N, C-alpha and C positions, 0 to 999 in steps of 0.2 A: 407502657407507653414511654416512660422515662428512658428505658433502654434504647428504644427505637429513635427517640429524639437525639440522644447522645451519639448514636451510630450515624445519624444523618450529619451531625456537626463534624464528627471526625472524618467522615468520607469527604465532606466538602473541603475541609482543611487539607487533606491528603491529595485531593484532586485539584486544588488551587482554584476553587470556584467560590465566588462571594455569595453570601446569604441572599442578597437581593436577587441575584440571577436565579437562584434555586426557587425562591418564592414565586417568581414570575413564570416558572415552567408549568406545563400542564401536569396534572396528577396522573393521567393515564400512562402507565408504564414506568412510573417512578418507583423508587425503592419501597417495597411493601413489607408489611409485617408477615410473620409466618402464618397467621390466621387467614389472611387474604389469599395465600398461595395454596390453600387446601383444595381449591377448585382448579380444573384444567384451564378455565378462562382466566383466572387470576394468574396462574403460572405463565400463560401465553402473554398476558399484559406486561408482566415483569420482563419477559424476554424481549418484547417489543421495545420496552424502555432501554434495554441494553444497547440497542442500535443508536440511541440518541447521541451518544458520545462520538460515534463514528460518522454521523451524517447530519450535523447541525450547521446549516449554512451561516457563514460569518461568525460562527462560534467555535466549534471544535470539529476535528475529524478530517474527512477526505473529499468533501464535495465543494471545496473551494481551494485556492491555489497554495494553501499552507504546506501540504505534503510535497507538492512539486518544488516549492521554495527550499524545503529541507534537503532536497537532493541536488541542489545546484552546485555542490562541490564536485559533481561529475563533469564530463566534458561535453555534454549534449544540450544543457539548458543554462541560460543566463537571464539577466533582467536589465532594466533601465539604469543608466549611469547616474541619473538624478531623480527628479520628481519625488514621489512619496514612497519609494521602494527601499528604504533604508534597511528594514528587517530582511528583505529578500537579498540585498547585496551582501549582508553579513555572512550568509551561507556561502555565496559564490566566492567571497574573498577570504574565507577561513578566519573570520573574526566574530564568532557568535558569542555574545555575552549572555549571562544568566537572565538578563532582563528582556531578551528578544521575545516579542509577543507571539510570533509564529510558532516557535518551539513550545511556548506555554500552551498554545491551542492544541497541539498534538499530544502533549503530555496529559493535559486535563481530559481530552477526549478519550484517550485510551484507558485512563483510570476510571472514567465514568462508565465505560463499557465493562471494565473488570468489576466494578462495584455491582453492576446489575447482574453479571454472570455469577459472581459469588453468591448473590442472594438466591438465584435460581438453583444453583448446585447444592446449596445448604438445605433447601426446602423441598425439592421435587419428590423425594421419597415419601413425604408426608401427604402428597396430593391424593385426594380421594378420586380414584379412577373406576368408574362403574363398569364400563364395557371393555372388551379387548381393544376396540378402536381407540378408546380413551387412553388405555395403557400404552399403546403404540405411540400415540401423540405425545404423551408425557415423556417417553423415552427419547423421542425426536427433539423435543424442546430442551431436555437436559443435554443431549449430545450437541445441540447447537450452542448452548451456553458454554460447554467445555471448549468448543471450537473458537468462539468469540473471545474467550479469555486467553487462549493460546495465541490467537491472531494479534490481540492487543499487546501481549507481552513480547511477541516476536518483533513488533515494530519498536517497542520501547527499548528492548535490549540492544537492538542494532543502532538506535539513535543515541542512547545514553550510556550503554555499557552496564555499569553497576547501578541498580535501581532498588526501590522498596519492593519487596515481594509480599503482596497482600492476598491471602486466600480465604480469610474468614469473613463471614457476613456480619458478625456481631462485634461491636466495639470493645476494646480493652485499653486500659491506660498505657500499656506498652506501645500501642500504635503511635502515640504522640512522641515517642522517643526512639522509635525503631531505627535500625541502621540499614545500610544498603546491602543487597546481596549481589555477588559477583555473577558474571555471565554464565559460568558453568552451572550454578544453582538455578538460575532462571531458565536455562535451556532444559534442565531436568524436568521442571514443571511443565514447560511447553510440550515436551515429548509425552509426558504422562497424560496431559489433557487431550492431546491429539489422539492418543491410543484409545482413551475412553470415548472420544467423539466418534472415532472410526467404528467402534463396536455398536454404537447407538444410532448413528445417523442412517436414514433410508438411502436407497440408491437414487431415487428421484428427488429433485428439489421440490420443496413444498410450494414455492413460488420462485420466479426468476431471481429475486433478490435474496434468496436464502442459499446456504451451502447444502451439499449432499455428501455422501460417502466419498465420492470421487474428489470433491473439493478438499476434504480433510486429507486424503492420501497425497494430493498434489502439494499441499502446504507442508506435510511431513517430509516430502522429498526436498523441498526448499530449505526446511529447517536442517536436515541432514547435510545438504550441500553447503549451507552457511557455516555449520559447525566444523566442517572439514577445512575451512579457511581461517583467516585471522578473526578473532584473537585466540580461539581454542586450538586450532590446527589439529583436529582429530581426524586425520586423513583416512582412518578406517571407515568413516561415515560416507565416503564417496560411493562405496559399494551399496550401502543402505539407501542412499539417495537414488542411485540408478534402479535398484530393485523396486522401490516404491513408485518412482515415475513410470516404470514399465507396467506396474499394476494398473495405473490409470490409462496408459496407452492401450493395453490389451483389453480393457473393459470400457473403452470410450463410448461405445454404443449404449451400454447399460447405464452409464452416467449421463448420457445425452451430450457428450462433447464431440466437437469435430473442428478441423481446420477449414475455414471458409474458403471457397474457390479463389476469391480475389481479395486483395488488401483493401480495395475501395469498399467492399461490403462490410469489412470489419469496422470501418470508420464512416459509415453512412450517416451516423449521428442523427437519426430520425427520432424526434421526441415522442412520436406516436408508437414506437416499438420498444418493448421492454427487454432489451438484450438480444443476444444471438447464441448460437450453439458453441461459439468459440469462448464464451464467457464462463470460466471455471468458477469465479466468484465475482459478484458485482453488488453494488449498493443501488437499489432502485430509488429513483427520485421522482418528485412530483411538483411541478411548477405551481400548482394551485394552492400550495401551502408554503409560505415564505421560508420556514425553517427547514424544509426538506427539498428545496430546489437545488439543482446542480449549477454552481457558479464557475466551474472550470471551463465549460464550453460557452463560447461567445466572447464578450468584451474582454475578459481576462486574458484571452489568447490572441487578441487582435491588436493591430497597431493604431496609433492615434489617427492616422489618415483615414481609418475606417471606423472612427468613433470608439476605438478600443482603449484599453487601460494599460497596455504594454507591461503586464505583469511578468510574463515569461515568453521567451522566444529562443531560437537556436543559436548556439555558438557558431562562429563563422568557420573555423577549421573543421568542425564536425560536419557542417553542411557541405563544405567543399570536398571533403573526403568521402562523402556518402555516395555509394555507387548509383549510377543513373539507372532508371527503369521505372516501372509502374509504382513501386513502393515509394520511391523518392517523390514522384509526382503527387501522391496522396499525402505524404508526410508533411511536405513544406508548401508554404505559400510565398511566392517571390515577387508578385506584382499586386499592388493595392489600388482599390478603386476609391478615389476621393469623392467628397460630396458634390463637387461640380461636374462629375462625370469623367474627369481625366484619370489617367493611370500613372502610377509612379512605381519604379522598380525598387527592390529592397536596398540597392546600393545608394539610391537617392532619397530614401525615406528618412524620417526624423532620427530613428535609432540606427539606421544603416545595418539592419540585420534581417535575415529571413525569419518568417514566423511559422508556427505549426498549424498547417491546414487541418491536421487530424483533430484539432479541437474547435473547428468551426461547426456551427449548427447547420443541419441540412437546409439548403435553400439560401445559405449565407444570411440567415436571420440575424439582425443586429439587436442583440439583447444581452443583458448581464446574466441571464439565467435560462434554464430549460429543464425539461423532464428526461433528458438523455441520461441513461444509467451510468454510474461510475464503475468501470470495470477495473478490478484490482488484481486479477490474474486471468490470463488467456491460455487456451489450450496450446498455443504456440510456445508458451513459456514452459509447459511440461515437456514438450519435444526437445527444447534446448537443454533443459535440466538433465534429461536422460542422456543426451549426446555428450555433454560435458562430463557428467559424473562417471559415465562408463569409460570415457577416454582416460580418466585419472585413476582408474582401478589398475591393478597389476596386469589384467588381461588386455587392457586397451580397448579401443572402440571396435564394436562389431558391426555387422551389416545394418542392423536396426538403428544404430547410432548415426551412421552415414545417411540412412534413409530419412531419419527424423530431421537432420540438418538440411538435407536436400529438398524436402517438402517445403520448407520455409524459403530456401533460396530460389527454387523454381517459381513459387508464387510471386517472388519479388522480381522475377525476370532475370535471374542470375543463373549461370551455368552450374550444373551439379558438380560435386567433388567426387572423383572416382574412388571407390572403396580401396583402401590400402595405399593410396597415393601419398598420404601424409603420415609422419610419425605420430605417436599418441600425443606428444606435447604440441606439435603443430596443429593437429586436429582440435585439441582443446582450445588452443588460441583462436582458431578459426571460429569455433562456436561462440566464444566470448565476444569476438568482434561482431558476429552476426546478431547476437543478442543486443548489442549497442544500437545497431541500425533498426532491427525489428521493433524494439521497444523504446525508441527515442522519445524522451519526455514522459515516459510512463512510470517514473519513479523506480526504475530498475538498475540503470547504469551505475549510479552512485554505490549501491550495495555490492555490485560486482567488483567495482574498483577497491572497495574497502576489504572485502574478504580475500581478495587476491593481492592485496598490498600494492596496488597500482595507482593509488591516488596521486602520489607525487609525480610519477611519469606522465599521467594523463593531463596534469596541469602545468607541465614544464614548458610547453611551447604554445602558449595562448596567442591568438591573433592580436595584433596591437589594438584593435578596436573592441576587444572584449575586456571585461573587468580584470584587473591584475590582482593576484594574490597579495595580501598584506603580510609582509614578513615571509617566513619559510613555513613549510608544512611538515609536521611531525605526526607520530602516531596519536598524540594527544588530540589532534584535530580530527581523528576518525570518529569521535563521538562528541556530543555536545554537553555542556554543563547542565545540571539540573536547574529548573527554573528557580529564580530568586524567591518566588512566593513559597516554595517548598522549604528551601534551606533556611529562610528567615523564621519560619514556624518551628522547624525541627533542625537545629544546628548539626545533629548527627548525620543528616543527609548531605551536608557540605564537606564532610571529611573524606 
């Protein structure tokens, strides 16, 4: 018992979570001893707890505006110039301190998930599985844990660069003085985890909020694509990214993925529906439990004129340059209904910005929360990854690459691009721009700008009514400092 208690304390220190917060958590799904994990039910409970770091409303993870705020260095999303949005503005203005509470929430959430995944990975082989069905379930649980650890480290390495690399479930004294690992080492673990997950995961999702084999392959494609760019610049990974994305495309029916016929269907945002076939990976949410509700949809994305919180909305030049058509109509909201029944245009609104219609709850429900699932990767993302990665290989884009891009363009109401009409570089550039429009405000644009070293250019000509960058942008601004709560406990992490 002493070993387990010490492990809990160390994990809390490393995850930046106070003891009070931990003691107030439910025990279900928390870090469990090896004895509790000898049953399939205990292992499942531990896996369920792994998700807590990724979807704890107002605490950690992705079901509130924290992750959107962290990507405001892109050119698609901004925030209020005043009010209580200081933590958000620091991202948009490239002035993120170690005390920023939003980055703390992401860091803590990912390490909470890693803590849970490590526990499952260390113990699943000791689980007593009586039937073949139990054995298959244990393998799926373990594969899911490998995926969640890789997913969490993928977010951490892109946000922070060099980070603590923790793979053990049991505490050792060295953990309190450990040093940071560089991106190359972190990516090696991510790749290894995804390869394990791919072997173990079933083709079908166990439920809509879980990954499957296709999910793992899709994230492996994105990991390869990211490694091909800054900071590693392992350009041989473009071919690997294209090949892995093609595996998903070729087997989309097996994995249950498809591109929905209209953009409006993608963002129907019906709390009564738990995802769509376009969701490669999502976090299912439930409004009936306060800590698992989705707070991205509703007031967070709405203007003050509609009782909203003005957390995030569109940058003006991004909106102005966005091609007209059904996708733009679904993406943005440009007229707002005031309480007295009158309507005001975005130009005359308090913030003088367009907002993201794609984050409104179906029926324009005015609430801070909903059960709308939080989609973290769409099948459209896989299509663009294949198109771009293939274009950057020595062979250049093939017919499938053009088809993949044109499927998205045609759904958006744009003309297709004729095969062979662009050079490989021009085609790759076209894909990157299409991704910006297709995934506006979906936490994608910032990472594209970073890996392609386009952050400076994207922020060079901001609209006068958008937040101005403080000082100049350098490569040091491509990642954030580790939270002060971590470096103050372990000074080695501040080096």
